[in-house]
N, C-alpha and C positions, 0 to 999 in steps of 0.2 A: 359542591357551590352550592349558594342560597342568593336569592336576588328577590326585588318585589315587580312585581308585574304590576303598569300600570295600563288597560285595557279598555278599548272603545268596547263599550256594550249598548245597542240597540234592539228593539224587539224587533223591530219590522220598516218598512219603508217611510212611513208615514209617522212613527214613533219618533220621540226624543229621544237623543243619544247624548252620552256620557262617561266620563272613565270613572273605573272601578280598580282599588287597588286590589292584589293579592300575592300572599307570601306566597314563596317557591323556594322552599328549603332543602334539601338534600339532593340537589339537582347532579345529575353527572357529565362530566365536561365533557365527555366524550358523544353526548345524546343532541342529536341534531335538535333542531328548533321548533319543528314542529310535535318530535318524541316529547319535548319538553312540555308543551301544549295538552297534547296527550295524557301526561301526568296530571298536570293542572287540573284534567277535566276529570278524571277519575278520582281526585278528591274532590271536585266539584261535586260531583255523581253520588259520591260515597255518604257524603253528608248533607244530602239531597236539593243542591243548590242547581242551577240553571247552569249546564257547561258553556264554554266558548266556542260558539260557533265559527271556522273556520275552513276555508276551502282547500282540498287538496286532491292529488290522485298518484300519480307515479312516485314522487318525493324520491327523484333522481334528477332533477333538472333538465325534463324534458316537456311536460305537460304545459307548466307556466300559471297552473291554476292556485299555488300557495302565495295568493298576490295581498303583501299586507307592507307597512312601513314599520319597521323596526328603528327607535330614535329618532324621528325624521327623514331615515334612508332608505329607499325602496328596497325591501328585501334585506335589509339590515347591513352593517359594514364589512361583508366580503366583498373583495371585487370579484365579477365575473360569475356569482353564482345565485342563482334564486334561493328563497327562504327555507326549502328543504336541504339545501347543499350546509346552511350556516350550522356550524358547532357551537355548543357554549361554553366553549374553552375559548371560543372568538369575545367574551366579554369578561370582565372584573368580577369577581363573587363580591357582593354585595351592591349589586350594580341595580339603580332603580331602571326599568325598560319601558319604555313608552312603546305600546303597540295599536295601530290602527290603521283601519284599510284606507284604499287609494280616495284620495281626494277630487273629484273629479265629477262635473256634471254630464259628463256624458256617460260615467261609469255610477249609479245611483247604488245605495245601501242596501243589499236585502236582509241582511241581520248581521250584528255584530262585526266581525272582519270579512264578512261576505258582500261582494259586489257583482252588478249585472255585469260583466263585459259584454253582450251579444252584441253590441256598436262594434266592435273590431271584426267579428263573423258575418255582419251586413256589409264591409267594409268590403271585405274578400269577395263574398255573393256577389256583390257591384262587376266586377270584373276579373276578379282574382284566379283567372284557368284559362286552357288553352283549349281549342276546337280541332288542331290538325291531328288526325291518326296518326299514331306514332307506335303503333303494334303493339308487342309486349316487352317483357323487361330484355332479351335476347336478341329485341332488333335495333338496342339503341346503340352498337356500335356503326351502325349503317348510316349516322347521321355523325359527320365530324366536328368536334366541337374545339375552337381553343383552346389550352390547359388553363390559363390565363382568365379564360370566361369561365370556363366551369369549375374554376376555382372561388371565382368572386362569385360566382350564382351561388355556390356551396354555401359561402360565407353568409351571404343574404339569405339564405333559404334555412339558416340555422333560427332564426326570431322566430321565440316559442309562443308569443301572441300574449305575453303575461301582465301587459298594460304599463311595466316597469317606467315605458319611456314615456308615458301620457301622466304617472302620478308624479315624476320629478321634475318636469317639464314646467318652470314658473307660467304659461302660458297654457296648459293643460295641452300640448298641441299631440296628436297621434301621426305628426309626420315622419316619424322615423319607423315607423310600426308598417304605415303606409307602403314607404318606398321601399323596404326590404322585400315586401310582398310585392312590387311591378319590378324593381332590379332581377329578383332573379328567375323571373318571365322572361323582361326584358333582353336577358343577354344570351337568352337560348335561340338559335334555330329555331326551334318547335313555337316560340311566343310573339314572332314577328310576327304574323298576322293581322292579331289582334293588337299591338303595342299602343297606336297611337288612343284605338279607342279604350283601352284597360286604361291607360293612362286617365284618360279625362272622367270616366265614370266614376272608379274608387277616389282620385280626389274630390269629385263632388259630393258622392255619398262620405267621405270625410269629415266634410262641409254640414251635410245637412245632419250630421249626428253631435254637432256642437262644438268640436275640439278646438282649441284655440289653434291662431296662426303660428307658424316656423317663425322665431327669429334667430334662428341659429345660436342659440344658448350654448349649446353641447351637454345640459346636463343629463339628458337622454342615451346620448353613447355611453358616460361614465356609469347608470344605473344600469342599464341592458345586461342581463345576465350571460348573455351571448357575444357581449362585446361586439355588436355590430356598429360599422363607424356610418358619422353622421355624410360619409362621402356619396352614402345612398341618397339623400335628399337633394344632395347638387342633383344628380343624377336623375332624379325625379320632376325637380324642378326644371333642367333643360329639356326633357321629353314631354312635360306639360306644355310650354310654351311652343316647341316645335308642332307637338301636336292641336293647338288651339291656329296653330298660322294654317294646319293641312286639312283639319277635319270641315266634314260637310258642315254648311253652318244647322240643319235640322238635327243632325246628331249631337252637336253642340249643345242647342238647343234640350233635347233631349234630356243631357246628361244633369245639365244644372238645373232641369227642373225638379 
């Protein structure tokens, strides 16, 4: 197969960026999208050109670092897949593929296709943890959890923090990510002691990171490689209203500040 790649190149955060075209002939249809970029980078390096910077780690759809827009779609055209799980047979030979980084004020470009997604880490640090002593793994069965709650918590916990929801949202909202992190703890008995404080703190941090507000557009769940439903956002909103109504004024003010 052969393609023309239209890739966003940007030397650094303060540098001006732009699209550069690269021919991509002799590409195996069984190559993953990242393997295809590896091939292009080898060819660029052989002729002394700067390779395309992109982020990756596990290449198994687990780490979420392979964050890029392909033809205007977060992670590309395959539903329920990260970029590393997209194969070149998903495109037609002769296609021109436009590749660019996530577009969000909260995700500044580091170089080329690599963005700084530390804002998501800071949301988790604001409250995405529990302090209840739960013992070792063998002690888990001592705390009874209804199966429907365990299944829903596991579905929410499948979020890999890639940021596709933010990139796909017309408002640049991180509500699906934040709600998933709140839901997987809020559904379990171990997560109840800090449930209200966690909700207020993480939503406040999301706002401080300059993400947009959610209007339930629904594009986030379509782009999510783990197909997490926007139902978690409804749950987060409900918990947030309840938490504000019952929280001590000093805690609410501290979270908002």
